[in-house]
Each structure stands twice: as structure tokens, then as C-alpha cells.
C-alpha positions in Angstrom: 89.1 105.5 113.1 89.7 108.9 111.3 92.3 109.9 113.9 94.2 106.6 113.5 94.2 106.8 109.5 95.9 110.3 109.9 98.8 108.7 111.9 99.3 105.8 109.4 102.5 105.2 108.0 104.1 107.5 110.6 106.9 106.3 113.3 105.6 105.5 116.5 107.9 106.3 119.5 107.7 105.5 123.1 109.9 106.2 126.0 111.9 103.3 127.2 110.2 103.5 130.6 107.2 102.4 128.7 108.5 99.1 127.5 107.0 96.1 128.2 110.1 94.0 129.9 110.5 91.1 127.9 111.6 87.6 129.4 115.4 86.7 130.0 116.8 85.7 126.4 114.1 87.9 124.7 115.4 91.6 123.1 113.7 94.5 121.1 114.8 94.5 117.7 116.1 98.0 118.3 118.5 96.5 121.1 120.2 94.4 118.5 120.5 96.7 115.7 124.1 98.1 115.4 125.6 95.1 117.6 128.6 93.6 116.4 128.7 90.1 115.5 131.7 87.5 116.0 132.1 83.9 115.5 133.1 81.8 118.3 136.5 81.5 116.7 137.0 85.6 117.2 136.2 86.7 113.7 134.2 89.9 113.4 131.6 89.4 110.6 130.3 93.3 110.8 126.9 94.6 112.5 123.5 93.7 112.5 121.8 96.4 110.2 118.2 94.9 109.9 116.2 92.2 111.4 114.0 90.1 109.2 111.1 88.3 110.9 109.7 85.3 109.7 107.4 82.6 111.0 109.7 80.1 111.9 112.6 82.3 113.3 114.1 85.6 112.9 116.9 86.4 110.7 119.8 89.1 111.5 121.4 90.9 108.7 124.9 91.5 109.3 126.9 93.7 106.9 130.4 93.7 106.8 133.9 92.9 104.8 132.0 89.9 103.5 129.2 91.8 102.3 125.7 91.2 103.8 125.0 87.6 105.7 121.9 86.2 107.0 122.5 84.9 110.2 119.3 82.5 111.6 118.2 83.7 115.1 118.0 80.0 116.3 119.9 78.7 119.4 122.2 76.2 117.4 123.6 79.6 116.0 123.5 82.4 118.4 125.4 81.4 121.3 125.5 84.5 123.4 123.9 88.1 123.3 125.8 90.7 125.4 123.9 94.0 125.1 126.6 95.6 127.7 129.3 95.2 125.4 127.5 95.2 122.3 128.2 92.2 121.0 126.7 88.7 119.6 128.9 85.6 119.5 127.5 83.0 116.9 128.9 79.2 116.0 128.2 79.3 112.1 126.5 76.0 110.5 128.0 74.8 107.8 127.5 76.6 104.5 126.1 79.8 106.5 129.3 81.7 105.9 130.4 83.0 102.4 
């Protein structure tokens, strides 16, 4: 317990090879931070800068020309995540965008 207390508040890092493989459609937060967020109409909203975890669903904080926008990480909104291209495509629901 004392050894663990010394590490409290310190960052913990592991090598990618030690990550538990997630089911298809699930991602580690570090994989999503920095991705561009586009609408299905081709509008660039910005990049994911933070992920807020809530009981019901995560929310992506997207920073761009319109300031910060919260995007709910739900199927009705998030249409695709492409890690290779560094892009998330969303279909904004009414009232989501400023």
C-alpha cells in the first residue's frame, strides 16, 4: 500500500503491445484525441481535444473555429470512426451545433 501511495497522482504508461484488444467499434481515448471531426455534409468542426466520461455515454470535446462543441458519442450522432485517416464523421442532431 505504501508503494502504491508514492505513485498516486503520477501518470501510468504501458506499451501499446500490452493493451487489451477492444471489441470492434470500441476505442481507447488516446486513439480518439486529436482526430478531426467532420459532418456528413463535409463541414470540418475541429479536433477532439478531450473526452468527458459520463454514466450514459461519453462526450467528445471538439475544438475548432466555432469554439468548443460537445458531441455525444452515440450511434445516432457518430456515423464513422476511421483511425487510419484520423477522422470521425457525425450527423448532427437538431440543436447540437452553434
